[in-house]
N, C-alpha and C positions, 0 to 999 in steps of 0.2 A: 906234294903240292896240296893234297887234301888236308893233311895234318896242319899245314901252314895256314890254310884258309880257316880251319876250325879254331886254331889258336888266335888268329886275328879277330875272328868273329867273337870269341869268348872275351878277349881283351876289350873289344868295342862295347859289348854288353856290360861288362864290369865297370868300365869308365862311365858309361851312360848312367847306370844305376847309382854309381858313386856320386856323380855330378848332381843328382837329385836327392841324395840321402844326407840329411843333416845330423844323423845320429852319431857318426864317428866324432865329429867336432863337439857335439853336446856331451859325449862320454868323456872326452878329454877335459872339458870344463868341469864336469862333476868330479873327476879325479884330481882337479886342481892343477892340471898340466896346462896352464894358461898360455905360456909362450908357444908351446907346440900347437895348441888349439888355434892361436892366432896365425901361425905359419901355414897350417893346413887350410884355414879359412881364407887367407889371402890368396892362396893358390886356387881354391875353388871359385873365388869371386871373379876369376878370369873367364869362367865358363858361363855363358849366357843362360844355360838351362838351370844352373845352380841359383842364379839370382832372379829367376822368373817368378818365384813365389815369395810372399811376404815374410815367411819364416827366415829366409836368408838374412834379412835386415835386422830382425829382432835378435837373431843369433849373433850377428855382428855387434849389436848393442851390448849384449852380455859379455862377449869375449873381450872387446875393447875396454869396456868399463872395468872388467876384472883385471886386465893387464895394467891398467892405469894405477892400480893400488899396490903393485909389486914393488919390492925394494929397489930403490934407485929411480923410481918413476913417480911415486906418490908425492903429491904436493910440489911438483916440479913443472916447468914449462912443457916437458914431454908428456907428463901425466895429464895436464890440461888439454894438450892437443888430442890425446887419446879419448878423453872425455868428450871433447867437441865432436870428434868423429863418431863416437858412440851415439851422441845426441842426434847428429845428422842421420845416422842409420835408423834411429827410432822414428824420426819424423817421416822418413821414407816408408818405414813399415806402417805407420799410422795412415799414411796416404793410400797404401795398397790394401790395408785391412782396417777400414774405419770403425768396425765393430770391436777391434782389439781382442780378437778371439783367442789369442795365444798368451796374453799376459797373465793368465791365471796359473800358468806352469811355474813352479818354483824357480827353475833355472833362469827364466826370463824376468820374474819378479825381482830376483837378486840384482839383475842388471839395472833395473829401474831404481831400486833402492840405492845402488852405488852412484848412479847419476845424481839423484837427489842429494845424497850426502856430500858428494864432491862439489856440486854447484854451491851448496850452502857454505862449505868450508872455503872455497875460493872467493866467494862473495864476501864472507866475513874478513878474509885476509885483505881484500881490496879496500874494504871499509876502514880497517886499521891503518892502511897506508894512505888514507884520505883520497883514494881513487874512486870517488863515489859513482861516477857514471859507469865505469867498468864493473864495479861491484854490483850495481843495480841490475845490469844486464845478466849477470850470473844468478842473482837472486830471483829474477823473473823465471829463469829456468827451474830453480829449486822449487818455486811455488807451483809451477806447472806439474812437476813430477810428484810433489807433495799432494796436490789435489787428485792426481791419478791414483796414488796409493790409498788415499782416503776413500775414494770411490770404490776401489777394489777391496776395501776393508782390511788392507794390509796394515795401515795405521788405524788404530782403534778410535782415536779422537776424531771429532767432527771438524776440528779447526786446528791447523798447525800454527799455534801462537808464536813459536820461536822464530820460524822463518818470516812470518808476517811482520812481527815487530822489528826484526832486523831490516827487512826491506823498507818498511815505513820510515825508520830512522835514517837509513841510507838515502832514501829519496828526499826526505825533509832536509837533511844536511847538505845534500847536493843541489838543492834548489828546485827539485821536481815536485812542486807543491801539490798539483792535482793527483799525481800518482801516489804521493804520501797519503793524501786524504782518502784515496780508494782503499789502501791497505788498513789505515786506521779505522775506516768505516766498518770493514769486515770484523775487526776486533771489537769495536764498540757495540755493534749490533748484536754480537754474541755476549755482550755484557762481561767481558773479561775484567778481572779485578786482581787485587793483591799488589805487592810491592813492584814498583817499576811501570805500572800500567796507567797511572792517573794521567800521564802526559798524552795518552791516546785521546781522552775526552777533551783535555785542554786544547789540543791542536785543532780538533774538529770545531769546538766552540769558536775559537779565534778565526779559523779558516772560513767558516760560514758567515761570521759577522763581516769579515772583510769582503765577502762576495755579496753582501746585502741580502743574504738568504736568511731572513729572520725566523722562518719556520724551522729550518734545520738548526739554526743557532739555539733556539729554545729547546728543540728536541734533545740535542746532545748536552746542553747545560742540565737539563732534567735527568738524563741518563747518568751523567757524571755525578750529580748529587745523590742519585739512587745508589750507585756503586761505591761512592766515597762520601758518605753522609757527614763526615767530620771536616771535610775540606771547605774552606771559606771561598775558594776560587769560584765555585758554582753558585755562590750567592750574589756575585756581581751581576748587575743588569746591563742592558744595552748602552746606557749612558756611561757607565764605568769603562766599558770596552771602547766606546767611541773616543773617550779622552785618553785612556791608557795605552792605546795602540799607536798613537802618533806623538810627535815630539814638539813641533813648532806651534806657535800661536795660531797661524793661519790654518794649519792642518786640523787643529782642535776645533776651531770655529766651523770649518767645513764639515767635520765629523758630527758635531752636535746639530748643525743645520740639517743634515741628512736625517737624523733621528726625528727632529721636529717637523720635517716635511711630511712624515707619515703619522706623527703623534704630536700635534701642535700644543696640546694642553698638558703634556707630560711635565709634572711638577719638577722632578729632578733635572730633566734636560734643560728646562728654562732657568732653574736656579744655578746650575753649573755653568751654563752659557754666560749668565750675568756675572758670576764670580770670576770666570776666566777673563772677561773684558775688564772688570773692575781692577784686577791685578795688573793689567797692562796700562790702564789709564791712571793708576795710583801706585807707581813704583815705590817700594819701601825705602829705597835710597834715592831721595829726591835730587840730591846734589849730582849734577852731571847727567841726569836722566833725560833722554830725548823722547818726548811724547809723539805718538804716531800722527802723521799728517792728516789722516781722516778721523781725528779725535771726535769731532762733532757727530759724525756718522756712527762711530762706535758707541759714543755716549747714548745716543738715541736707541741703538740696538740693545744696549745694556739695560736701560730703564724699562724698555718694553718687555724684555725677558723677565726682569724682576717683578713687574706688574702682573705678568701672566702667571708666574710662580706663586705670587701672593693670592691670586684668585683661585688657583688650583688647590690651595691648602689654606683654608680660612683659619684665622687665629694665629698665623705664623708671622712673627714680627721681623724675622731675619731679612727678607727682601727689602723691607722698608728701611731697615738700619743701613743696609748696603747703599741704597740710593742716597739717603741722608748723609752718610759718611763721605760718599763721593763728592757731593757738592760742598761739604765743609772743607775737604782737602783742596778742591778746586779754588774755593774762596781764599784759602790760606795762600795759594800761589798768587792770586790777585792782590792780596793784602801785602805780600812781599814787594810787589811792584809799586803799590801805594806808598809804602815806607821809603823805598828807594827814591821815588819821585819827590817825596816831601823833603828828603835830605838834599837832593840835587837842587830843588827849588830854593831851599834855604841858603845853600852855598852860592847860588847865582844872584840872590836878592840882597842888596845892600841894606844895612840896618836903617830903619826909618823910612824905607821906600816900599812901594807896593810891588807885589809879584807881577810878572808879565801876564798879559791876557792869555798867551799860549799856555803858560804854566798853570794858570787858574783853570783854563778849559780842560787841560789834561787831568788835573786833580779831580775836577768834578766828574769827568768821564770815568776815571778809575773808581771814584766813590760809587757811582751808579753801577758799574760793572761788579763791584764787590757786593753791593746790596742785592742786585739781581741774582748773583751766583749763590749768595747765602740763602736767598728766598727759595732756591731750588730744593733745599733741604727741609723746608718748612712743612709741606704737605706729607711727605713720607714720615717725618718725625712725629707729626700729629697722629698719623695712623698707628705708628708703633706705640706712642704714648697711650692711645686708646686701648690697645691690647693689654699693655702692662697694667693699666688702671683696672680693667676687668679682672685680671688675675689677682690684683691686690685686694679687691673687694671680696674675692672668694678665698682669700688667704693662701693663694697658690704661687706667690711671688718667691722665686728661688733667689739665693744670694747673687748669682750671676745676673739674673733679671734686674735686681735692684741697682746693680752697677750700671747696666745699660739704661735703665729708666732714669737714673740721675743724670747720666750723660745727655740723654735726649732733652730732659727738662732744662738743663744748663744751656744747651745750644739754642733751644727755643727762646729762652730768656734773652740770649745774646742777639738772636735774629730780630726779635721785637724791639730790643733796645736800640739797635742800629736803625730800624725803621722809624722809631720815635725821634732819634737824633736828626735824621734826614727830613722828617716832617717839621721839626722845630726850625731847622735851617731854612726850610721853604716857607716858614711862618703859617703852616697849615695846622691850626690849633686843634681842630676836630680830630684829625688823624693822629696828631701827637698824643692827645688824651687817650684815644683808643689803643694805640700801640703801647702806651705807658701802662695801661691796665693789664694788657696781655703779658708785658714784661714782668710785672709784679706777680701775676697769677702763676707763671711758670717758675719764677724765682722762689715763691712761697712753697710751691709743690716740691721743688728741689730740696728745700730745707726739711720737708716732712719725711723724706725717704731716708730711713736709717739702715745702714749696712748690717 
């Protein structure tokens, strides 16, 4: 009986010590007997005393991570399951030992390295399969373990650019814009450069512009230009982005208006706003074109924008040319109605008889509309002509300037010629003489401009 009690007591002591001793499993890991290590570890995990200390869980991390890479398990669903169990074990270890006092041991470092490597690989595979949300979940884990390894100086670099760029691209492609921006920000703030990284800065510039964060927009535009000095992308300003990031006319108007709300005298913003509206009110293909219902409202907005751009940059004739050209185009549409009415009136009126009062009234109304519309071009063309005249006096008139100057003088002559004709029709001889002198003046100047 005594011997039996001694034997039982010895077995109890051995089992108790074994249940609290992690060395046998660690030895199997070091001998690369991973399957055996896992079997023994799983048995020990049924003992509460074995799992009472944090080391049990970091040991499980290393064992399961190691087994996941064995033949037949690596890069398989089973391998992923083992990795996920290893990850869960590490999180439990971290909870029990917040200071991570054991991860300096090589055997445990290897487990963390394996977790990092596997999550990176599985995340990359999901990205290639276009399963972006799943891939991003795994890459978050890879970043977590990468940061840990950097902190422990296992990885010598201060930033794991490979995993961050993959996570950023995966997040961006999957539609997780904020998360993509967070990863790109880490890369940009570290001023990463070289082939394949310009998109880091491009994304952040666009992202912050879309969020109306102009301070960050300017910051990353400046950083991008610093790292990629030959790239034209970072030369674009907020006006370029406002127009370039949207597609429809209304979206462009809204984007430019938002720029002008904080910078109302911005030359480029006003000029681009005017040009966008000009293109809408003056379609290149007039035939079949439908002008917007709020034409008058847009016309006023366009003229105001061009006037502001002209004030913001003295000596610039382009805003005035746009305004003048708009009213000439508009007058041409009125003139087409005049011609059609004249033909219809002629067809309705029998030879030797007078046209109806209604036809005459409509003709006179169209004549007035045509004259008033033409007159809308007069002041802007006079302003442009003044700028061209100053350049001509200084001998600074370029060939293109001469062409535009001749066009302006020609239209001014036409405008005054029509005003002369209307004054003559009204038997207003004073105005007729005045407009005739102006018509001659601009016609004579037209003749003096040589290409």
